MIMI-471728 format. One record per atom (N, C-alpha, C): atom name; residue number from 0; x, y, z. Coordinates in Angstrom, 3 decimals. Layout:
% residues N
   a    k        c1        c2        c3
  CA  NUM         X         Y         Z
...
//
This chain:
% residues 129
   a    k        c1        c2        c3
   N    0   122.363   -42.608    24.044
  CA    0   123.391   -41.602    23.906
   C    0   124.284   -41.890    22.712
   N    1   124.655   -43.137    22.523
  CA    1   125.487   -43.503    21.383
   C    1   124.755   -43.247    20.070
   N    2   123.435   -43.467    20.069
  CA    2   122.633   -43.223    18.870
   C    2   122.678   -41.748    18.492
   N    3   122.590   -40.878    19.522
  CA    3   122.620   -39.434    19.266
   C    3   123.957   -39.026    18.642
   N    4   125.060   -39.556    19.154
  CA    4   126.371   -39.238    18.612
   C    4   126.499   -39.728    17.176
   N    5   125.962   -40.953    16.936
  CA    5   126.017   -41.520    15.594
   C    5   125.224   -40.657    14.617
   N    6   124.009   -40.259    15.013
  CA    6   123.185   -39.415    14.148
   C    6   123.817   -38.048    13.950
   N    7   124.398   -37.492    15.007
  CA    7   125.074   -36.205    14.902
   C    7   126.227   -36.282    13.927
   N    8   126.984   -37.371    13.979
  CA    8   128.103   -37.565    13.051
   C    8   127.627   -37.708    11.624
   N    9   126.520   -38.431    11.439
  CA    9   125.961   -38.611    10.086
   C    9   125.476   -37.275     9.538
   N   10   124.839   -36.473    10.391
  CA   10   124.353   -35.165     9.948
   C   10   125.526   -34.275     9.555
   N   11   126.585   -34.302    10.340
  CA   11   127.762   -33.485    10.028
   C   11   128.387   -33.934     8.715
   N   12   128.450   -35.244     8.496
  CA   12   128.997   -35.760     7.238
   C   12   128.128   -35.326     6.070
   N   13   126.796   -35.372     6.264
  CA   13   125.872   -34.938     5.211
   C   13   126.049   -33.473     4.879
   N   14   126.202   -32.639     5.899
  CA   14   126.411   -31.211     5.663
   C   14   127.726   -30.952     4.952
   N   15   128.756   -31.706     5.309
  CA   15   130.046   -31.555     4.657
   C   15   129.929   -31.919     3.182
   N   16   129.198   -33.007     2.902
  CA   16   129.004   -33.422     1.511
   C   16   128.268   -32.335     0.736
   N   17   127.195   -31.787     1.322
  CA   17   126.448   -30.711     0.668
   C   17   127.345   -29.505     0.444
   N   18   128.148   -29.149     1.435
  CA   18   129.042   -27.994     1.304
   C   18   130.066   -28.222     0.207
   N   19   130.609   -29.435     0.130
  CA   19   131.595   -29.723    -0.914
   C   19   130.965   -29.651    -2.293
   N   20   129.755   -30.214    -2.436
  CA   20   129.068   -30.175    -3.731
   C   20   128.729   -28.740    -4.104
   N   21   128.186   -27.984    -3.163
  CA   21   127.847   -26.590    -3.439
   C   21   129.103   -25.785    -3.730
   N   22   130.138   -26.051    -2.996
  CA   22   131.393   -25.343    -3.212
   C   22   131.941   -25.622    -4.593
   N   23   131.863   -26.872    -5.036
  CA   23   132.370   -27.226    -6.360
   C   23   131.565   -26.517    -7.435
   N   24   130.231   -26.463    -7.265
  CA   24   129.398   -25.780    -8.249
   C   24   129.665   -24.291    -8.267
   N   25   129.863   -23.716    -7.085
  CA   25   130.140   -22.290    -6.998
   C   25   131.487   -21.968    -7.620
   N   26   132.459   -22.819    -7.345
  CA   26   133.785   -22.591    -7.917
   C   26   133.726   -22.685    -9.434
   N   27   132.949   -23.631    -9.943
  CA   27   132.815   -23.780   -11.390
   C   27   132.155   -22.548   -11.989
   N   28   131.080   -22.077   -11.332
  CA   28   130.373   -20.917   -11.855
   C   28   131.230   -19.658   -11.753
   N   29   131.974   -19.526   -10.667
  CA   29   132.758   -18.316   -10.474
   C   29   134.086   -18.380   -11.223
   N   30   134.702   -19.559   -11.250
  CA   30   136.026   -19.685   -11.837
   C   30   135.991   -19.846   -13.339
   N   31   135.703   -21.037   -13.785
  CA   31   135.777   -21.324   -15.220
   C   31   134.493   -20.973   -15.955
   N   32   133.490   -20.533   -15.243
  CA   32   132.240   -20.165   -15.879
   C   32   131.229   -21.291   -15.785
   N   33   130.049   -21.040   -16.306
  CA   33   128.971   -22.019   -16.268
   C   33   129.289   -23.179   -17.205
   N   34   128.608   -24.288   -16.972
  CA   34   128.817   -25.458   -17.816
   C   34   128.382   -25.156   -19.248
   N   35   128.840   -25.974   -20.149
  CA   35   128.484   -25.820   -21.554
   C   35   126.967   -25.896   -21.725
   N   36   126.326   -26.834   -21.012
  CA   36   124.872   -26.972   -21.095
   C   36   124.184   -25.701   -20.621
   N   37   124.643   -25.151   -19.489
  CA   37   124.048   -23.922   -18.964
   C   37   124.216   -22.765   -19.940
   N   38   125.356   -22.684   -20.589
  CA   38   125.589   -21.622   -21.572
   C   38   124.664   -21.790   -22.772
   N   39   124.505   -23.028   -23.234
  CA   39   123.612   -23.282   -24.367
   C   39   122.172   -22.977   -23.990
   N   40   121.774   -23.379   -22.770
  CA   40   120.414   -23.138   -22.315
   C   40   120.136   -21.648   -22.203
   N   41   121.095   -20.886   -21.699
  CA   41   120.930   -19.436   -21.578
   C   41   120.752   -18.803   -22.950
   N   42   121.442   -19.341   -23.952
  CA   42   121.321   -18.802   -25.314
   C   42   119.964   -19.125   -25.917
   N   43   119.387   -20.268   -25.546
  CA   43   118.102   -20.697   -26.108
   C   43   116.942   -20.040   -25.372
   N   44   116.972   -20.079   -24.041
  CA   44   115.883   -19.500   -23.253
   C   44   115.961   -17.977   -23.361
   N   45   114.844   -17.371   -23.635
  CA   45   114.821   -15.933   -23.838
   C   45   114.875   -15.556   -25.311
   N   46   115.062   -16.557   -26.176
  CA   46   115.093   -16.286   -27.611
   C   46   113.694   -15.904   -28.101
   N   47   113.652   -15.029   -29.058
  CA   47   112.386   -14.635   -29.671
   C   47   112.452   -14.912   -31.167
   N   48   111.347   -14.719   -31.827
  CA   48   111.313   -14.924   -33.265
   C   48   110.524   -13.813   -33.931
   N   49   110.947   -13.430   -35.110
  CA   49   110.255   -12.376   -35.856
   C   49   108.937   -12.899   -36.420
   N   50   108.008   -11.989   -36.650
  CA   50   106.715   -12.367   -37.231
   C   50   106.876   -12.505   -38.739
   N   51   107.345   -13.679   -39.158
  CA   51   107.580   -13.947   -40.574
   C   51   106.457   -14.759   -41.209
   N   52   105.668   -15.434   -40.381
  CA   52   104.573   -16.279   -40.873
   C   52   103.308   -15.439   -40.872
   N   53   102.812   -15.082   -42.052
  CA   53   101.694   -14.146   -42.149
   C   53   100.373   -14.819   -42.493
   N   54   100.245   -16.084   -42.143
  CA   54    98.969   -16.768   -42.370
   C   54    97.889   -16.187   -41.467
   N   55    96.638   -16.440   -41.833
  CA   55    95.502   -15.972   -41.036
   C   55    95.539   -16.591   -39.644
   N   56    94.879   -15.962   -38.709
  CA   56    94.883   -16.392   -37.313
   C   56    93.907   -17.536   -37.070
   N   57    93.985   -18.596   -37.804
  CA   57    93.073   -19.710   -37.569
   C   57    93.788   -20.913   -36.970
   N   58    95.014   -20.720   -36.531
  CA   58    95.802   -21.805   -35.971
   C   58    95.425   -22.008   -34.503
   N   59    95.176   -23.238   -34.139
  CA   59    94.764   -23.511   -32.765
   C   59    95.632   -24.576   -32.122
   N   60    95.526   -24.644   -30.823
  CA   60    96.274   -25.611   -30.040
   C   60    95.614   -26.979   -30.150
   N   61    96.440   -28.020   -30.189
  CA   61    95.930   -29.392   -30.185
   C   61    95.400   -29.734   -28.792
   N   62    96.052   -29.209   -27.795
  CA   62    95.705   -29.470   -26.404
   C   62    96.226   -28.296   -25.570
   N   63    95.771   -28.196   -24.341
  CA   63    96.320   -27.153   -23.472
   C   63    97.830   -27.328   -23.403
   N   64    98.533   -26.237   -23.465
  CA   64    99.982   -26.326   -23.505
   C   64   100.608   -25.121   -22.828
   N   65   101.864   -25.273   -22.469
  CA   65   102.639   -24.175   -21.904
   C   65   103.493   -23.553   -22.990
   N   66   103.441   -22.246   -23.101
  CA   66   104.332   -21.516   -24.000
   C   66   105.552   -21.130   -23.170
   N   67   106.733   -21.403   -23.695
  CA   67   107.970   -21.253   -22.935
   C   67   108.797   -20.068   -23.407
   N   68   109.775   -19.698   -22.590
  CA   68   110.639   -18.551   -22.900
   C   68   111.672   -18.878   -23.971
   N   69   111.789   -20.116   -24.341
  CA   69   112.701   -20.552   -25.396
   C   69   112.272   -21.911   -25.907
   N   70   112.822   -22.338   -27.026
  CA   70   112.416   -23.608   -27.631
   C   70   113.047   -24.824   -26.952
   N   71   112.674   -25.043   -25.696
  CA   71   113.152   -26.191   -24.930
   C   71   112.253   -26.366   -23.720
   N   72   112.006   -27.613   -23.315
  CA   72   111.215   -27.842   -22.105
   C   72   112.004   -27.457   -20.859
   N   73   113.292   -27.185   -21.009
  CA   73   114.103   -26.696   -19.890
   C   73   113.943   -25.194   -19.676
   N   74   113.302   -24.510   -20.600
  CA   74   113.062   -23.066   -20.467
   C   74   111.794   -22.838   -19.648
   N   75   111.739   -21.706   -18.983
  CA   75   110.600   -21.386   -18.129
   C   75   109.310   -21.193   -18.901
   N   76   108.200   -21.373   -18.206
  CA   76   106.871   -21.200   -18.790
   C   76   106.493   -19.728   -18.737
   N   77   106.109   -19.171   -19.867
  CA   77   105.647   -17.770   -19.914
   C   77   104.156   -17.676   -19.663
   N   78   103.386   -18.598   -20.269
  CA   78   101.945   -18.636   -20.047
   C   78   101.414   -19.995   -20.468
   N   79   100.203   -20.296   -20.030
  CA   79    99.531   -21.522   -20.435
   C   79    98.393   -21.121   -21.363
   N   80    98.164   -21.925   -22.383
  CA   80    97.126   -21.575   -23.357
   C   80    95.732   -21.696   -22.782
   N   81    95.577   -22.452   -21.715
  CA   81    94.286   -22.520   -21.037
   C   81    93.248   -23.363   -21.727
   N   82    93.585   -24.077   -22.762
  CA   82    92.626   -24.965   -23.411
   C   82    92.980   -25.250   -24.848
   N   83    92.304   -26.251   -25.391
  CA   83    92.636   -26.691   -26.740
   C   83    92.034   -25.795   -27.819
   N   84    91.184   -24.869   -27.457
  CA   84    90.561   -23.981   -28.446
   C   84    91.266   -22.626   -28.537
   N   85    92.385   -22.476   -27.878
  CA   85    93.114   -21.209   -27.916
   C   85    93.599   -20.939   -29.339
   N   86    93.357   -19.748   -29.836
  CA   86    93.790   -19.363   -31.173
   C   86    95.105   -18.602   -31.063
   N   87    96.034   -18.952   -31.931
  CA   87    97.363   -18.367   -31.861
   C   87    97.803   -17.827   -33.217
   N   88    98.734   -16.893   -33.173
  CA   88    99.333   -16.290   -34.364
   C   88   100.772   -16.785   -34.446
   N   89   101.073   -17.602   -35.460
  CA   89   102.429   -18.112   -35.629
   C   89   103.354   -17.011   -36.125
   N   90   104.583   -17.019   -35.626
  CA   90   105.591   -16.074   -36.090
   C   90   106.669   -16.769   -36.910
   N   91   107.243   -17.857   -36.375
  CA   91   108.265   -18.609   -37.094
   C   91   108.612   -19.858   -36.289
   N   92   109.495   -20.690   -36.833
  CA   92   109.880   -21.901   -36.103
   C   92   111.389   -22.085   -36.066
   N   93   111.814   -22.912   -35.117
  CA   93   113.207   -23.381   -35.007
   C   93   113.167   -24.863   -34.680
   N   94   114.152   -25.595   -35.138
  CA   94   114.292   -27.002   -34.762
   C   94   115.422   -27.078   -33.732
   N   95   115.090   -27.607   -32.561
  CA   95   116.052   -27.735   -31.470
   C   95   115.986   -29.171   -30.951
   N   96   117.117   -29.836   -30.957
  CA   96   117.224   -31.224   -30.492
   C   96   116.213   -32.131   -31.191
   N   97   115.983   -31.872   -32.464
  CA   97   115.086   -32.712   -33.248
   C   97   113.614   -32.360   -33.122
   N   98   113.279   -31.367   -32.314
  CA   98   111.881   -30.958   -32.142
   C   98   111.619   -29.644   -32.865
   N   99   110.446   -29.566   -33.488
  CA   99   109.985   -28.377   -34.212
   C   99   109.265   -27.489   -33.203
   N  100   109.791   -26.289   -32.955
  CA  100   109.210   -25.337   -32.013
   C  100   108.717   -24.107   -32.765
   N  101   107.518   -23.646   -32.442
  CA  101   106.955   -22.453   -33.073
   C  101   106.883   -21.311   -32.059
   N  102   107.384   -20.150   -32.493
  CA  102   107.242   -18.939   -31.687
   C  102   105.903   -18.340   -32.078
   N  103   105.049   -18.036   -31.104
  CA  103   103.689   -17.595   -31.401
   C  103   103.186   -16.591   -30.386
   N  104   102.059   -16.001   -30.732
  CA  104   101.361   -15.077   -29.836
   C  104    99.958   -15.603   -29.623
   N  105    99.487   -15.572   -28.396
  CA  105    98.118   -15.948   -28.085
   C  105    97.208   -14.821   -28.568
   N  106    96.304   -15.135   -29.496
  CA  106    95.442   -14.121   -30.113
   C  106    94.672   -13.336   -29.051
   N  107    94.617   -12.013   -29.254
  CA  107    93.898   -11.141   -28.334
   C  107    94.714   -10.739   -27.111
   N  108    95.989   -11.132   -27.077
  CA  108    96.847   -10.795   -25.941
   C  108    98.200   -10.311   -26.461
   N  109    99.047    -9.951   -25.535
  CA  109   100.431    -9.636   -25.887
   C  109   101.359   -10.718   -25.330
   N  110   100.823   -11.926   -25.156
  CA  110   101.586   -13.065   -24.636
   C  110   102.261   -13.816   -25.775
   N  111   103.594   -13.918   -25.710
  CA  111   104.392   -14.613   -26.715
   C  111   105.142   -15.762   -26.068
   N  112   105.404   -16.814   -26.838
  CA  112   106.200   -17.915   -26.317
   C  112   106.432   -18.990   -27.362
   N  113   107.201   -19.989   -26.976
  CA  113   107.555   -21.120   -27.838
   C  113   106.727   -22.333   -27.444
   N  114   106.125   -22.990   -28.448
  CA  114   105.337   -24.199   -28.218
   C  114   105.825   -25.268   -29.189
   N  115   105.989   -26.482   -28.684
  CA  115   106.448   -27.584   -29.520
   C  115   105.369   -27.953   -30.531
   N  116   105.785   -28.272   -31.742
  CA  116   104.875   -28.541   -32.849
   C  116   103.842   -29.615   -32.603
   N  117   104.175   -30.636   -31.808
  CA  117   103.209   -31.706   -31.564
   C  117   102.064   -31.267   -30.662
   N  118   102.120   -30.045   -30.151
  CA  118   101.042   -29.496   -29.331
   C  118   100.097   -28.615   -30.143
   N  119   100.414   -28.441   -31.430
  CA  119    99.632   -27.576   -32.309
   C  119    98.882   -28.416   -33.355
   N  120    97.712   -27.938   -33.789
  CA  120    96.877   -28.742   -34.701
   C  120    97.553   -29.044   -36.028
   N  121    98.393   -28.158   -36.502
  CA  121    99.031   -28.374   -37.822
   C  121   100.552   -28.399   -37.723
   N  122   101.068   -28.744   -36.568
  CA  122   102.498   -28.862   -36.289
   C  122   103.247   -27.539   -36.203
   N  123   102.547   -26.424   -36.357
  CA  123   103.180   -25.120   -36.171
   C  123   103.550   -24.406   -37.446
   N  124   104.328   -23.367   -37.273
  CA  124   104.742   -22.526   -38.404
   C  124   105.586   -23.316   -39.401
   N  125   105.501   -22.877   -40.658
  CA  125   106.340   -23.495   -41.704
   C  125   107.350   -22.480   -42.246
   N  126   107.532   -21.385   -41.494
  CA  126   108.483   -20.339   -41.875
   C  126   109.606   -20.293   -40.831
   N  127   110.821   -20.532   -41.265
  CA  127   111.962   -20.562   -40.340
   C  127   112.258   -19.174   -39.778
   N  128   112.704   -19.152   -38.540
  CA  128   113.111   -17.890   -37.914
   C  128   114.399   -17.435   -38.534
//
């Protein structure tokens, strides 16, 4: 019986801790706004790039890779290239946190996304967005 009371008390304390943490995050989001990191991430994820790189479509993936909604691994995955032989059309690049990211389209599709340069055979586009 004492064990049950002890566990019940621990569970209640755990729920209180979760509620306080969630409450603090909610208050931050509702009151002063999202964190600086969240604001920066929102600005990066969803970014697109113009088709400024007009080289022929012979650019391929170094390895299977995920194309993301923005130039960061914190951005969501839009599609996977499905293999190292995927041919892509480069549009332009951006450097984010020291990494070279290329905005591209998977040839033969309407799938667009950002892929880090080290995942591409020639490091990606050489035309800035």
